[in-house]
C-alpha positions, 0 to 999 in steps of 0.5 A, spaced: 439 498 506 443 501 500 448 503 504 449 496 508 449 493 501 455 497 499 458 496 505 458 488 504 460 489 497 466 493 499 468 488 505 467 483 500 472 486 495 477 488 500 477 480 502 478 478 495 484 483 494 487 481 500 486 473 498 489 475 491 495 479 494 496 472 499 496 467 493 500 471 488 505 475 492 511 471 496 509 475 503 516 472 506 520 474 501 517 481 501 518 482 508 525 479 507 526 485 502 523 490 506 528 488 512 534 488 507 532 495 504 532 498 511 539 495 512 541 498 506 538 505 507 541 505 514 548 503 511 547 509 505 546 514 511 552 512 514 556 513 508 553 519 507 555 522 513 562 520 513 562 523 506 560 530 509 565 529 515 571 528 510 576 533 509 577 536 503 584 533 502 581 526 503 578 522 498 570 521 499 568 514 499 563 515 493 564 508 491 561 504 497 555 509 496 554 507 489 554 500 490 549 501 496 545 505 491 545 500 486 543 494 491 537 499 493 535 499 486 535 492 485 531 490 492 526 495 489 526 491 483 525 485 486 519 488 491 515 491 485 516 485 481 512 481 487 507 487 489 505 489 481 502 482 479 497 482 485 495 489 484 494 488 477 489 483 478 486 486 484 485 492 480 480 489 475 476 487 481 475 494 484 474 497 477 468 492 476 466 494 483 466 501 481 462 500 475 456 496 478 456 500 485 454 507 482 449 503 477 445 500 482 446 504 489 447 511 486 442 514 491 446 511 497 447 517 502 450 515 509 449 521 514 455 521 520 454 524 527 460 528 525 463 532 520 469 530 516 474 536 514 472 538 506 467 532 506 461 534 511 457 529 515 454 525 509 458 520 504 455 518 498 457 511 495 464 513 493 465 515 500 462 509 503 466 505 499 473 508 501 471 508 508 469 501 509 475 498 504 480 502 508 477 499 515 476 492 512 483 492 508 487 493 514 483 488 518 484 483 513 491 484 512 492 483 519 488 477 519 491 474 513 498 476 515 499 480 508 501 487 512 508 489 509 
């Protein structure tokens, strides 16, 4: 029963995190920034390859590479600005869960039918939380189209 309660709390926390992320973050902007970042990175690779292939007498195209690098930094700043606020708010939710779960369910143990390397075949409250949050987080991000 304790294991089920931990899983319910974890799924609730994961759902709340996803909703916070959807509300506080402009998902379309982040997707557009990610696409722009991908184009910039490919352009930087192309310029970098051109610079490697130049002869000693030719001037390498460092100005263009520097411009692309500054553009990349600007895009990263914008992306970080969009993702930081929801992360800070949702981390408060996780901290509350990390405070309450061991207080009430510290003896919870889930026996697995298989062994996980470096973990074994039993999970305590923390393992249950991590395992459940990964799975439910992936599902909720896909359902609410928050996946970046």
